[in-house]
mmCIF file of the N, C-alpha and C atoms, coordinates in Angstrom:
data_MODEL
# 
_entry.id   MODEL 
# 
loop_
_atom_site.group_PDB 
_atom_site.id 
_atom_site.type_symbol 
_atom_site.label_atom_id 
_atom_site.label_alt_id 
_atom_site.label_comp_id 
_atom_site.label_asym_id 
_atom_site.label_entity_id 
_atom_site.label_seq_id 
_atom_site.pdbx_PDB_ins_code 
_atom_site.Cartn_x 
_atom_site.Cartn_y 
_atom_site.Cartn_z 
_atom_site.occupancy 
_atom_site.B_iso_or_equiv 
_atom_site.pdbx_formal_charge 
_atom_site.auth_seq_id 
_atom_site.auth_comp_id 
_atom_site.auth_asym_id 
_atom_site.auth_atom_id 
_atom_site.pdbx_PDB_model_num 
ATOM 1   N N  . UNK A 1 1  ? 0.827   -1.162 -0.023  1.00 0.00 ? 1  UNK A N  1 
ATOM 2   C CA . UNK A 1 1  ? -0.006  -0.004 0.000   1.00 0.00 ? 1  UNK A CA 1 
ATOM 3   C C  . UNK A 1 1  ? 0.912   1.251  0.004   1.00 0.00 ? 1  UNK A C  1 
ATOM 4   N N  . UNK A 1 2  ? 0.589   2.222  -0.942  1.00 0.00 ? 2  UNK A N  1 
ATOM 5   C CA . UNK A 1 2  ? 1.396   3.393  -1.060  1.00 0.00 ? 2  UNK A CA 1 
ATOM 6   C C  . UNK A 1 2  ? 1.008   4.402  0.045   1.00 0.00 ? 2  UNK A C  1 
ATOM 7   N N  . UNK A 1 3  ? 2.022   5.096  0.564   1.00 0.00 ? 3  UNK A N  1 
ATOM 8   C CA . UNK A 1 3  ? 1.739   6.103  1.515   1.00 0.00 ? 3  UNK A CA 1 
ATOM 9   C C  . UNK A 1 3  ? 1.860   7.504  0.823   1.00 0.00 ? 3  UNK A C  1 
ATOM 10  N N  . UNK A 1 4  ? 1.127   8.398  1.341   1.00 0.00 ? 4  UNK A N  1 
ATOM 11  C CA . UNK A 1 4  ? 1.220   9.806  0.757   1.00 0.00 ? 4  UNK A CA 1 
ATOM 12  C C  . UNK A 1 4  ? 2.525   10.424 1.126   1.00 0.00 ? 4  UNK A C  1 
ATOM 13  N N  . UNK A 1 5  ? 3.117   11.073 0.141   1.00 0.00 ? 5  UNK A N  1 
ATOM 14  C CA . UNK A 1 5  ? 4.385   11.796 0.330   1.00 0.00 ? 5  UNK A CA 1 
ATOM 15  C C  . UNK A 1 5  ? 4.092   13.265 0.670   1.00 0.00 ? 5  UNK A C  1 
ATOM 16  N N  . UNK A 1 6  ? 4.769   13.860 1.484   1.00 0.00 ? 6  UNK A N  1 
ATOM 17  C CA . UNK A 1 6  ? 4.578   15.311 1.750   1.00 0.00 ? 6  UNK A CA 1 
ATOM 18  C C  . UNK A 1 6  ? 4.923   16.084 0.515   1.00 0.00 ? 6  UNK A C  1 
ATOM 19  N N  . UNK A 1 7  ? 4.212   17.167 0.286   1.00 0.00 ? 7  UNK A N  1 
ATOM 20  C CA . UNK A 1 7  ? 4.444   17.917 -0.964  1.00 0.00 ? 7  UNK A CA 1 
ATOM 21  C C  . UNK A 1 7  ? 5.634   18.916 -0.757  1.00 0.00 ? 7  UNK A C  1 
ATOM 22  N N  . UNK A 1 8  ? 6.004   19.235 0.471   1.00 0.00 ? 8  UNK A N  1 
ATOM 23  C CA . UNK A 1 8  ? 7.155   20.157 0.692   1.00 0.00 ? 8  UNK A CA 1 
ATOM 24  C C  . UNK A 1 8  ? 7.033   21.413 -0.188  1.00 0.00 ? 8  UNK A C  1 
ATOM 25  N N  . UNK A 1 9  ? 5.862   22.043 -0.172  1.00 0.00 ? 9  UNK A N  1 
ATOM 26  C CA . UNK A 1 9  ? 5.723   23.289 -0.938  1.00 0.00 ? 9  UNK A CA 1 
ATOM 27  C C  . UNK A 1 9  ? 5.437   23.107 -2.378  1.00 0.00 ? 9  UNK A C  1 
ATOM 28  N N  . UNK A 1 10 ? 5.349   21.881 -2.878  1.00 0.00 ? 10 UNK A N  1 
ATOM 29  C CA . UNK A 1 10 ? 5.029   21.652 -4.293  1.00 0.00 ? 10 UNK A CA 1 
ATOM 30  C C  . UNK A 1 10 ? 3.495   21.443 -4.380  1.00 0.00 ? 10 UNK A C  1 
ATOM 31  N N  . UNK A 1 11 ? 2.943   21.783 -5.576  1.00 0.00 ? 11 UNK A N  1 
ATOM 32  C CA . UNK A 1 11 ? 1.497   21.573 -5.756  1.00 0.00 ? 11 UNK A CA 1 
ATOM 33  C C  . UNK A 1 11 ? 1.218   20.164 -5.984  1.00 0.00 ? 11 UNK A C  1 
ATOM 34  N N  . UNK A 1 12 ? 0.033   19.718 -5.652  1.00 0.00 ? 12 UNK A N  1 
ATOM 35  C CA . UNK A 1 12 ? -0.456  18.322 -5.928  1.00 0.00 ? 12 UNK A CA 1 
ATOM 36  C C  . UNK A 1 12 ? -0.441  18.091 -7.450  1.00 0.00 ? 12 UNK A C  1 
ATOM 37  N N  . UNK A 1 13 ? -0.431  16.836 -7.802  1.00 0.00 ? 13 UNK A N  1 
ATOM 38  C CA . UNK A 1 13 ? -0.375  16.451 -9.236  1.00 0.00 ? 13 UNK A CA 1 
ATOM 39  C C  . UNK A 1 13 ? -1.782  16.691 -9.924  1.00 0.00 ? 13 UNK A C  1 
ATOM 40  N N  . UNK A 1 14 ? -2.733  17.220 -9.194  1.00 0.00 ? 14 UNK A N  1 
ATOM 41  C CA . UNK A 1 14 ? -4.054  17.485 -9.727  1.00 0.00 ? 14 UNK A CA 1 
ATOM 42  C C  . UNK A 1 14 ? -3.938  18.777 -10.675 1.00 0.00 ? 14 UNK A C  1 
ATOM 43  N N  . UNK A 1 15 ? -4.238  18.605 -11.988 1.00 0.00 ? 15 UNK A N  1 
ATOM 44  C CA . UNK A 1 15 ? -4.087  19.742 -12.812 1.00 0.00 ? 15 UNK A CA 1 
ATOM 45  C C  . UNK A 1 15 ? -5.074  20.862 -12.499 1.00 0.00 ? 15 UNK A C  1 
ATOM 46  N N  . UNK A 1 16 ? -4.690  22.050 -12.677 1.00 0.00 ? 16 UNK A N  1 
ATOM 47  C CA . UNK A 1 16 ? -5.470  23.212 -12.347 1.00 0.00 ? 16 UNK A CA 1 
ATOM 48  C C  . UNK A 1 16 ? -4.764  24.468 -12.710 1.00 0.00 ? 16 UNK A C  1 
ATOM 49  N N  . UNK A 1 17 ? -5.362  25.588 -12.467 1.00 0.00 ? 17 UNK A N  1 
ATOM 50  C CA . UNK A 1 17 ? -4.703  26.852 -12.842 1.00 0.00 ? 17 UNK A CA 1 
ATOM 51  C C  . UNK A 1 17 ? -3.467  27.064 -11.945 1.00 0.00 ? 17 UNK A C  1 
ATOM 52  N N  . UNK A 1 18 ? -2.500  27.704 -12.429 1.00 0.00 ? 18 UNK A N  1 
ATOM 53  C CA . UNK A 1 18 ? -1.281  28.009 -11.645 1.00 0.00 ? 18 UNK A CA 1 
ATOM 54  C C  . UNK A 1 18 ? -1.594  29.068 -10.578 1.00 0.00 ? 18 UNK A C  1 
ATOM 55  N N  . UNK A 1 19 ? -0.829  29.043 -9.540  1.00 0.00 ? 19 UNK A N  1 
ATOM 56  C CA . UNK A 1 19 ? -1.016  30.057 -8.462  1.00 0.00 ? 19 UNK A CA 1 
ATOM 57  C C  . UNK A 1 19 ? -0.430  31.343 -8.932  1.00 0.00 ? 19 UNK A C  1 
ATOM 58  N N  . UNK A 1 20 ? -0.769  32.447 -8.325  1.00 0.00 ? 20 UNK A N  1 
ATOM 59  C CA . UNK A 1 20 ? -0.194  33.721 -8.583  1.00 0.00 ? 20 UNK A CA 1 
ATOM 60  C C  . UNK A 1 20 ? 1.318   33.741 -8.401  1.00 0.00 ? 20 UNK A C  1 
ATOM 61  N N  . UNK A 1 21 ? 1.718   33.034 -7.331  1.00 0.00 ? 21 UNK A N  1 
ATOM 62  C CA . UNK A 1 21 ? 3.201   32.977 -7.045  1.00 0.00 ? 21 UNK A CA 1 
ATOM 63  C C  . UNK A 1 21 ? 3.933   32.201 -8.182  1.00 0.00 ? 21 UNK A C  1 
ATOM 64  N N  . UNK A 1 22 ? 3.316   31.181 -8.701  1.00 0.00 ? 22 UNK A N  1 
ATOM 65  C CA . UNK A 1 22 ? 3.933   30.442 -9.805  1.00 0.00 ? 22 UNK A CA 1 
ATOM 66  C C  . UNK A 1 22 ? 3.991   31.299 -11.053 1.00 0.00 ? 22 UNK A C  1 
ATOM 67  N N  . UNK A 1 23 ? 2.912   32.065 -11.336 1.00 0.00 ? 23 UNK A N  1 
ATOM 68  C CA . UNK A 1 23 ? 2.880   32.945 -12.524 1.00 0.00 ? 23 UNK A CA 1 
ATOM 69  C C  . UNK A 1 23 ? 3.973   33.957 -12.338 1.00 0.00 ? 23 UNK A C  1 
ATOM 70  N N  . UNK A 1 24 ? 4.150   34.527 -11.216 1.00 0.00 ? 24 UNK A N  1 
ATOM 71  C CA . UNK A 1 24 ? 5.231   35.540 -11.083 1.00 0.00 ? 24 UNK A CA 1 
ATOM 72  C C  . UNK A 1 24 ? 6.621   34.999 -11.374 1.00 0.00 ? 24 UNK A C  1 
ATOM 73  N N  . UNK A 1 25 ? 6.793   33.693 -11.279 1.00 0.00 ? 25 UNK A N  1 
ATOM 74  C CA . UNK A 1 25 ? 8.132   33.085 -11.504 1.00 0.00 ? 25 UNK A CA 1 
ATOM 75  C C  . UNK A 1 25 ? 8.291   32.724 -13.013 1.00 0.00 ? 25 UNK A C  1 
ATOM 76  N N  . UNK A 1 26 ? 7.238   32.896 -13.821 1.00 0.00 ? 26 UNK A N  1 
ATOM 77  C CA . UNK A 1 26 ? 7.285   32.589 -15.213 1.00 0.00 ? 26 UNK A CA 1 
ATOM 78  C C  . UNK A 1 26 ? 8.245   33.577 -15.971 1.00 0.00 ? 26 UNK A C  1 
ATOM 79  N N  . UNK A 1 27 ? 8.730   33.123 -17.165 1.00 0.00 ? 27 UNK A N  1 
ATOM 80  C CA . UNK A 1 27 ? 9.546   34.113 -17.996 1.00 0.00 ? 27 UNK A CA 1 
ATOM 81  C C  . UNK A 1 27 ? 8.732   35.323 -18.370 1.00 0.00 ? 27 UNK A C  1 
ATOM 82  N N  . UNK A 1 28 ? 9.321   36.310 -18.977 1.00 0.00 ? 28 UNK A N  1 
ATOM 83  C CA . UNK A 1 28 ? 8.613   37.559 -19.391 1.00 0.00 ? 28 UNK A CA 1 
ATOM 84  C C  . UNK A 1 28 ? 7.429   37.367 -20.232 1.00 0.00 ? 28 UNK A C  1 
ATOM 85  N N  . UNK A 1 29 ? 7.530   36.331 -21.152 1.00 0.00 ? 29 UNK A N  1 
ATOM 86  C CA . UNK A 1 29 ? 6.357   36.037 -21.976 1.00 0.00 ? 29 UNK A CA 1 
ATOM 87  C C  . UNK A 1 29 ? 6.095   34.564 -21.941 1.00 0.00 ? 29 UNK A C  1 
ATOM 88  N N  . UNK A 1 30 ? 4.889   34.175 -22.120 1.00 0.00 ? 30 UNK A N  1 
ATOM 89  C CA . UNK A 1 30 ? 4.497   32.759 -22.148 1.00 0.00 ? 30 UNK A CA 1 
ATOM 90  C C  . UNK A 1 30 ? 3.537   32.523 -23.333 1.00 0.00 ? 30 UNK A C  1 
ATOM 91  N N  . UNK A 1 31 ? 3.420   31.257 -23.656 1.00 0.00 ? 31 UNK A N  1 
ATOM 92  C CA . UNK A 1 31 ? 2.564   30.864 -24.821 1.00 0.00 ? 31 UNK A CA 1 
ATOM 93  C C  . UNK A 1 31 ? 1.088   31.017 -24.428 1.00 0.00 ? 31 UNK A C  1 
ATOM 94  N N  . UNK A 1 32 ? 0.212   31.008 -25.446 1.00 0.00 ? 32 UNK A N  1 
ATOM 95  C CA . UNK A 1 32 ? -1.179  31.157 -25.235 1.00 0.00 ? 32 UNK A CA 1 
ATOM 96  C C  . UNK A 1 32 ? -1.736  30.033 -24.304 1.00 0.00 ? 32 UNK A C  1 
ATOM 97  N N  . UNK A 1 33 ? -1.364  28.749 -24.516 1.00 0.00 ? 33 UNK A N  1 
ATOM 98  C CA . UNK A 1 33 ? -1.912  27.729 -23.589 1.00 0.00 ? 33 UNK A CA 1 
ATOM 99  C C  . UNK A 1 33 ? -1.707  28.064 -22.138 1.00 0.00 ? 33 UNK A C  1 
ATOM 100 N N  . UNK A 1 34 ? -0.421  28.455 -21.760 1.00 0.00 ? 34 UNK A N  1 
ATOM 101 C CA . UNK A 1 34 ? -0.115  28.781 -20.326 1.00 0.00 ? 34 UNK A CA 1 
ATOM 102 C C  . UNK A 1 34 ? -0.993  29.976 -19.840 1.00 0.00 ? 34 UNK A C  1 
ATOM 103 N N  . UNK A 1 35 ? -1.047  31.046 -20.738 1.00 0.00 ? 35 UNK A N  1 
ATOM 104 C CA . UNK A 1 35 ? -1.767  32.237 -20.329 1.00 0.00 ? 35 UNK A CA 1 
ATOM 105 C C  . UNK A 1 35 ? -3.272  31.892 -20.155 1.00 0.00 ? 35 UNK A C  1 
ATOM 106 N N  . UNK A 1 36 ? -3.768  31.141 -21.057 1.00 0.00 ? 36 UNK A N  1 
ATOM 107 C CA . UNK A 1 36 ? -5.182  30.759 -20.948 1.00 0.00 ? 36 UNK A CA 1 
ATOM 108 C C  . UNK A 1 36 ? -5.516  29.935 -19.705 1.00 0.00 ? 36 UNK A C  1 
ATOM 109 N N  . UNK A 1 37 ? -4.589  29.048 -19.358 1.00 0.00 ? 37 UNK A N  1 
ATOM 110 C CA . UNK A 1 37 ? -4.744  28.295 -18.105 1.00 0.00 ? 37 UNK A CA 1 
ATOM 111 C C  . UNK A 1 37 ? -4.721  29.210 -16.936 1.00 0.00 ? 37 UNK A C  1 
ATOM 112 N N  . UNK A 1 38 ? -3.899  30.162 -16.895 1.00 0.00 ? 38 UNK A N  1 
ATOM 113 C CA . UNK A 1 38 ? -3.754  31.136 -15.768 1.00 0.00 ? 38 UNK A CA 1 
ATOM 114 C C  . UNK A 1 38 ? -5.125  31.969 -15.695 1.00 0.00 ? 38 UNK A C  1 
ATOM 115 N N  . UNK A 1 39 ? -5.697  32.267 -16.856 1.00 0.00 ? 39 UNK A N  1 
ATOM 116 C CA . UNK A 1 39 ? -6.912  33.044 -16.854 1.00 0.00 ? 39 UNK A CA 1 
ATOM 117 C C  . UNK A 1 39 ? -8.183  32.201 -16.618 1.00 0.00 ? 39 UNK A C  1 
ATOM 118 N N  . UNK A 1 40 ? -7.989  30.890 -16.647 1.00 0.00 ? 40 UNK A N  1 
ATOM 119 C CA . UNK A 1 40 ? -9.135  30.030 -16.457 1.00 0.00 ? 40 UNK A CA 1 
ATOM 120 C C  . UNK A 1 40 ? -10.097 29.914 -17.718 1.00 0.00 ? 40 UNK A C  1 
ATOM 121 N N  . UNK A 1 41 ? -9.522  30.096 -18.889 1.00 0.00 ? 41 UNK A N  1 
ATOM 122 C CA . UNK A 1 41 ? -10.294 29.985 -20.086 1.00 0.00 ? 41 UNK A CA 1 
ATOM 123 C C  . UNK A 1 41 ? -9.559  28.997 -21.021 1.00 0.00 ? 41 UNK A C  1 
ATOM 124 N N  . UNK A 1 42 ? -10.231 28.591 -22.082 1.00 0.00 ? 42 UNK A N  1 
ATOM 125 C CA . UNK A 1 42 ? -9.582  27.743 -23.060 1.00 0.00 ? 42 UNK A CA 1 
ATOM 126 C C  . UNK A 1 42 ? -8.589  28.453 -23.950 1.00 0.00 ? 42 UNK A C  1 
ATOM 127 N N  . UNK A 1 43 ? -7.628  27.666 -24.474 1.00 0.00 ? 43 UNK A N  1 
ATOM 128 C CA . UNK A 1 43 ? -6.683  28.400 -25.392 1.00 0.00 ? 43 UNK A CA 1 
ATOM 129 C C  . UNK A 1 43 ? -7.363  28.867 -26.656 1.00 0.00 ? 43 UNK A C  1 
ATOM 130 N N  . UNK A 1 44 ? -8.415  28.129 -27.110 1.00 0.00 ? 44 UNK A N  1 
ATOM 131 C CA . UNK A 1 44 ? -9.076  28.579 -28.320 1.00 0.00 ? 44 UNK A CA 1 
ATOM 132 C C  . UNK A 1 44 ? -9.864  29.819 -28.011 1.00 0.00 ? 44 UNK A C  1 
ATOM 133 N N  . UNK A 1 45 ? -10.364 30.036 -26.830 1.00 0.00 ? 45 UNK A N  1 
ATOM 134 C CA . UNK A 1 45 ? -11.034 31.256 -26.541 1.00 0.00 ? 45 UNK A CA 1 
ATOM 135 C C  . UNK A 1 45 ? -10.043 32.454 -26.504 1.00 0.00 ? 45 UNK A C  1 
ATOM 136 N N  . UNK A 1 46 ? -8.906  32.218 -25.898 1.00 0.00 ? 46 UNK A N  1 
ATOM 137 C CA . UNK A 1 46 ? -7.884  33.291 -25.829 1.00 0.00 ? 46 UNK A CA 1 
ATOM 138 C C  . UNK A 1 46 ? -7.390  33.625 -27.216 1.00 0.00 ? 46 UNK A C  1 
ATOM 139 N N  . UNK A 1 47 ? -7.144  32.621 -28.062 1.00 0.00 ? 47 UNK A N  1 
ATOM 140 C CA . UNK A 1 47 ? -6.812  32.820 -29.466 1.00 0.00 ? 47 UNK A CA 1 
ATOM 141 C C  . UNK A 1 47 ? -7.808  33.712 -30.173 1.00 0.00 ? 47 UNK A C  1 
ATOM 142 N N  . UNK A 1 48 ? -9.094  33.432 -29.957 1.00 0.00 ? 48 UNK A N  1 
ATOM 143 C CA . UNK A 1 48 ? -10.213 34.203 -30.543 1.00 0.00 ? 48 UNK A CA 1 
ATOM 144 C C  . UNK A 1 48 ? -10.174 35.677 -30.108 1.00 0.00 ? 48 UNK A C  1 
ATOM 145 N N  . UNK A 1 49 ? -9.946  35.782 -28.756 1.00 0.00 ? 49 UNK A N  1 
ATOM 146 C CA . UNK A 1 49 ? -9.813  37.156 -28.203 1.00 0.00 ? 49 UNK A CA 1 
ATOM 147 C C  . UNK A 1 49 ? -8.690  37.983 -28.805 1.00 0.00 ? 49 UNK A C  1 
ATOM 148 N N  . UNK A 1 50 ? -7.525  37.319 -28.943 1.00 0.00 ? 50 UNK A N  1 
ATOM 149 C CA . UNK A 1 50 ? -6.368  37.922 -29.596 1.00 0.00 ? 50 UNK A CA 1 
ATOM 150 C C  . UNK A 1 50 ? -6.631  38.356 -31.004 1.00 0.00 ? 50 UNK A C  1 
ATOM 151 N N  . UNK A 1 51 ? -7.287  37.441 -31.781 1.00 0.00 ? 51 UNK A N  1 
ATOM 152 C CA . UNK A 1 51 ? -7.600  37.697 -33.169 1.00 0.00 ? 51 UNK A CA 1 
ATOM 153 C C  . UNK A 1 51 ? -8.528  38.858 -33.342 1.00 0.00 ? 51 UNK A C  1 
ATOM 154 N N  . UNK A 1 52 ? -9.501  39.010 -32.375 1.00 0.00 ? 52 UNK A N  1 
ATOM 155 C CA . UNK A 1 52 ? -10.398 40.221 -32.449 1.00 0.00 ? 52 UNK A CA 1 
ATOM 156 C C  . UNK A 1 52 ? -9.852  41.444 -31.784 1.00 0.00 ? 52 UNK A C  1 
ATOM 157 N N  . UNK A 1 53 ? -8.658  41.328 -31.229 1.00 0.00 ? 53 UNK A N  1 
ATOM 158 C CA . UNK A 1 53 ? -8.048  42.536 -30.544 1.00 0.00 ? 53 UNK A CA 1 
ATOM 159 C C  . UNK A 1 53 ? -8.676  42.792 -29.259 1.00 0.00 ? 53 UNK A C  1 
ATOM 160 N N  . UNK A 1 54 ? -9.282  41.768 -28.573 1.00 0.00 ? 54 UNK A N  1 
ATOM 161 C CA . UNK A 1 54 ? -9.958  41.927 -27.283 1.00 0.00 ? 54 UNK A CA 1 
ATOM 162 C C  . UNK A 1 54 ? -9.307  41.285 -26.086 1.00 0.00 ? 54 UNK A C  1 
ATOM 163 N N  . UNK A 1 55 ? -8.023  40.840 -26.246 1.00 0.00 ? 55 UNK A N  1 
ATOM 164 C CA . UNK A 1 55 ? -7.373  40.090 -25.229 1.00 0.00 ? 55 UNK A CA 1 
ATOM 165 C C  . UNK A 1 55 ? -7.239  41.014 -24.020 1.00 0.00 ? 55 UNK A C  1 
ATOM 166 N N  . UNK A 1 56 ? -7.435  40.458 -22.840 1.00 0.00 ? 56 UNK A N  1 
ATOM 167 C CA . UNK A 1 56 ? -7.286  41.270 -21.560 1.00 0.00 ? 56 UNK A CA 1 
ATOM 168 C C  . UNK A 1 56 ? -5.806  41.509 -21.207 1.00 0.00 ? 56 UNK A C  1 
ATOM 169 N N  . UNK A 1 57 ? -4.937  40.888 -21.940 1.00 0.00 ? 57 UNK A N  1 
ATOM 170 C CA . UNK A 1 57 ? -3.502  41.089 -21.641 1.00 0.00 ? 57 UNK A CA 1 
ATOM 171 C C  . UNK A 1 57 ? -2.768  41.383 -22.946 1.00 0.00 ? 57 UNK A C  1 
ATOM 172 N N  . UNK A 1 58 ? -1.653  42.065 -22.885 1.00 0.00 ? 58 UNK A N  1 
ATOM 173 C CA . UNK A 1 58 ? -0.825  42.360 -24.073 1.00 0.00 ? 58 UNK A CA 1 
ATOM 174 C C  . UNK A 1 58 ? -0.319  41.060 -24.630 1.00 0.00 ? 58 UNK A C  1 
ATOM 175 N N  . UNK A 1 59 ? -0.271  40.961 -25.900 1.00 0.00 ? 59 UNK A N  1 
ATOM 176 C CA . UNK A 1 59 ? 0.302   39.872 -26.576 1.00 0.00 ? 59 UNK A CA 1 
ATOM 177 C C  . UNK A 1 59 ? 1.289   40.386 -27.725 1.00 0.00 ? 59 UNK A C  1 
ATOM 178 N N  . UNK A 1 60 ? 2.301   39.591 -27.935 1.00 0.00 ? 60 UNK A N  1 
ATOM 179 C CA . UNK A 1 60 ? 3.250   39.956 -29.002 1.00 0.00 ? 60 UNK A CA 1 
ATOM 180 C C  . UNK A 1 60 ? 3.038   38.943 -30.134 1.00 0.00 ? 60 UNK A C  1 
ATOM 181 N N  . UNK A 1 61 ? 2.923   39.408 -31.279 1.00 0.00 ? 61 UNK A N  1 
ATOM 182 C CA . UNK A 1 61 ? 2.703   38.510 -32.469 1.00 0.00 ? 61 UNK A CA 1 
ATOM 183 C C  . UNK A 1 61 ? 3.979   38.330 -33.243 1.00 0.00 ? 61 UNK A C  1 
ATOM 184 N N  . UNK A 1 62 ? 4.234   37.063 -33.519 1.00 0.00 ? 62 UNK A N  1 
ATOM 185 C CA . UNK A 1 62 ? 5.414   36.677 -34.327 1.00 0.00 ? 62 UNK A CA 1 
ATOM 186 C C  . UNK A 1 62 ? 4.837   35.844 -35.481 1.00 0.00 ? 62 UNK A C  1 
ATOM 187 N N  . UNK A 1 63 ? 4.307   36.518 -36.509 1.00 0.00 ? 63 UNK A N  1 
ATOM 188 C CA . UNK A 1 63 ? 3.663   35.779 -37.585 1.00 0.00 ? 63 UNK A CA 1 
ATOM 189 C C  . UNK A 1 63 ? 2.397   35.233 -37.069 1.00 0.00 ? 63 UNK A C  1 
ATOM 190 N N  . UNK A 1 64 ? 2.219   33.918 -37.179 1.00 0.00 ? 64 UNK A N  1 
ATOM 191 C CA . UNK A 1 64 ? 0.979   33.317 -36.671 1.00 0.00 ? 64 UNK A CA 1 
ATOM 192 C C  . UNK A 1 64 ? 1.069   32.954 -35.175 1.00 0.00 ? 64 UNK A C  1 
ATOM 193 N N  . UNK A 1 65 ? 2.236   33.164 -34.599 1.00 0.00 ? 65 UNK A N  1 
ATOM 194 C CA . UNK A 1 65 ? 2.437   32.729 -33.237 1.00 0.00 ? 65 UNK A CA 1 
ATOM 195 C C  . UNK A 1 65 ? 2.262   33.940 -32.323 1.00 0.00 ? 65 UNK A C  1 
ATOM 196 N N  . UNK A 1 66 ? 1.850   33.718 -31.134 1.00 0.00 ? 66 UNK A N  1 
ATOM 197 C CA . UNK A 1 66 ? 1.607   34.816 -30.154 1.00 0.00 ? 66 UNK A CA 1 
ATOM 198 C C  . UNK A 1 66 ? 2.233   34.401 -28.780 1.00 0.00 ? 66 UNK A C  1 
ATOM 199 N N  . UNK A 1 67 ? 2.765   35.432 -28.157 1.00 0.00 ? 67 UNK A N  1 
ATOM 200 C CA . UNK A 1 67 ? 3.302   35.312 -26.829 1.00 0.00 ? 67 UNK A CA 1 
ATOM 201 C C  . UNK A 1 67 ? 2.585   36.278 -25.938 1.00 0.00 ? 67 UNK A C  1 
ATOM 202 N N  . UNK A 1 68 ? 2.251   35.909 -24.721 1.00 0.00 ? 68 UNK A N  1 
ATOM 203 C CA . UNK A 1 68 ? 1.490   36.732 -23.742 1.00 0.00 ? 68 UNK A CA 1 
ATOM 204 C C  . UNK A 1 68 ? 2.424   37.278 -22.739 1.00 0.00 ? 68 UNK A C  1 
ATOM 205 N N  . UNK A 1 69 ? 2.332   38.555 -22.419 1.00 0.00 ? 69 UNK A N  1 
ATOM 206 C CA . UNK A 1 69 ? 3.143   39.307 -21.445 1.00 0.00 ? 69 UNK A CA 1 
ATOM 207 C C  . UNK A 1 69 ? 2.755   38.878 -20.034 1.00 0.00 ? 69 UNK A C  1 
ATOM 208 N N  . UNK A 1 70 ? 3.730   38.254 -19.338 1.00 0.00 ? 70 UNK A N  1 
ATOM 209 C CA . UNK A 1 70 ? 3.458   37.690 -18.055 1.00 0.00 ? 70 UNK A CA 1 
ATOM 210 C C  . UNK A 1 70 ? 3.128   38.840 -17.086 1.00 0.00 ? 70 UNK A C  1 
ATOM 211 N N  . UNK A 1 71 ? 3.758   39.924 -17.108 1.00 0.00 ? 71 UNK A N  1 
ATOM 212 C CA . UNK A 1 71 ? 3.489   41.093 -16.193 1.00 0.00 ? 71 UNK A CA 1 
ATOM 213 C C  . UNK A 1 71 ? 2.039   41.504 -16.231 1.00 0.00 ? 71 UNK A C  1 
ATOM 214 N N  . UNK A 1 72 ? 1.445   41.407 -17.476 1.00 0.00 ? 72 UNK A N  1 
ATOM 215 C CA . UNK A 1 72 ? 0.042   41.756 -17.625 1.00 0.00 ? 72 UNK A CA 1 
ATOM 216 C C  . UNK A 1 72 ? -0.886  40.705 -16.924 1.00 0.00 ? 72 UNK A C  1 
ATOM 217 N N  . UNK A 1 73 ? -0.520  39.436 -17.059 1.00 0.00 ? 73 UNK A N  1 
ATOM 218 C CA . UNK A 1 73 ? -1.185  38.406 -16.383 1.00 0.00 ? 73 UNK A CA 1 
ATOM 219 C C  . UNK A 1 73 ? -1.240  38.641 -14.852 1.00 0.00 ? 73 UNK A C  1 
ATOM 220 N N  . UNK A 1 74 ? -0.022  38.914 -14.374 1.00 0.00 ? 74 UNK A N  1 
ATOM 221 C CA . UNK A 1 74 ? 0.079   39.195 -12.908 1.00 0.00 ? 74 UNK A CA 1 
ATOM 222 C C  . UNK A 1 74 ? -0.767  40.352 -12.439 1.00 0.00 ? 74 UNK A C  1 
ATOM 223 N N  . UNK A 1 75 ? -0.745  41.545 -13.231 1.00 0.00 ? 75 UNK A N  1 
ATOM 224 C CA . UNK A 1 75 ? -1.549  42.650 -12.913 1.00 0.00 ? 75 UNK A CA 1 
ATOM 225 C C  . UNK A 1 75 ? -3.010  42.365 -12.930 1.00 0.00 ? 75 UNK A C  1 
ATOM 226 N N  . UNK A 1 76 ? -3.471  41.653 -13.993 1.00 0.00 ? 76 UNK A N  1 
ATOM 227 C CA . UNK A 1 76 ? -4.902  41.327 -14.136 1.00 0.00 ? 76 UNK A CA 1 
ATOM 228 C C  . UNK A 1 76 ? -5.348  40.390 -12.991 1.00 0.00 ? 76 UNK A C  1 
ATOM 229 N N  . UNK A 1 77 ? -4.553  39.477 -12.593 1.00 0.00 ? 77 UNK A N  1 
ATOM 230 C CA . UNK A 1 77 ? -4.957  38.546 -11.581 1.00 0.00 ? 77 UNK A CA 1 
ATOM 231 C C  . UNK A 1 77 ? -4.867  39.245 -10.191 1.00 0.00 ? 77 UNK A C  1 
ATOM 232 N N  . UNK A 1 78 ? -3.906  40.061 -9.957  1.00 0.00 ? 78 UNK A N  1 
ATOM 233 C CA . UNK A 1 78 ? -3.864  40.741 -8.668  1.00 0.00 ? 78 UNK A CA 1 
ATOM 234 C C  . UNK A 1 78 ? -5.116  41.631 -8.443  1.00 0.00 ? 78 UNK A C  1 
ATOM 235 N N  . UNK A 1 79 ? -5.552  42.193 -9.600  1.00 0.00 ? 79 UNK A N  1 
ATOM 236 C CA . UNK A 1 79 ? -6.709  43.044 -9.483  1.00 0.00 ? 79 UNK A CA 1 
ATOM 237 C C  . UNK A 1 79 ? -8.074  42.336 -9.297  1.00 0.00 ? 79 UNK A C  1 
ATOM 238 N N  . UNK A 1 80 ? -8.055  41.080 -9.582  1.00 0.00 ? 80 UNK A N  1 
ATOM 239 C CA . UNK A 1 80 ? -9.291  40.263 -9.483  1.00 0.00 ? 80 UNK A CA 1 
ATOM 240 C C  . UNK A 1 80 ? -9.666  39.969 -8.067  1.00 0.00 ? 80 UNK A C  1 
# 
């Protein structure tokens, strides 16, 4: 029978949105899937918002690829 191991400050293996502290440790920009998870929306919804120019966070476009500004994610989530 397996015993539970202490997490020692690590999150459980249950998938879910990242914590604000984890987001603060992210690089300056992140991909749409990570930003969407932080916002609690699907990546397709965030892509649609970006395409319409309605994203709640700044994004940088590199051709068809987009990067989301982590500092904007932090500001938005702090204000929530």
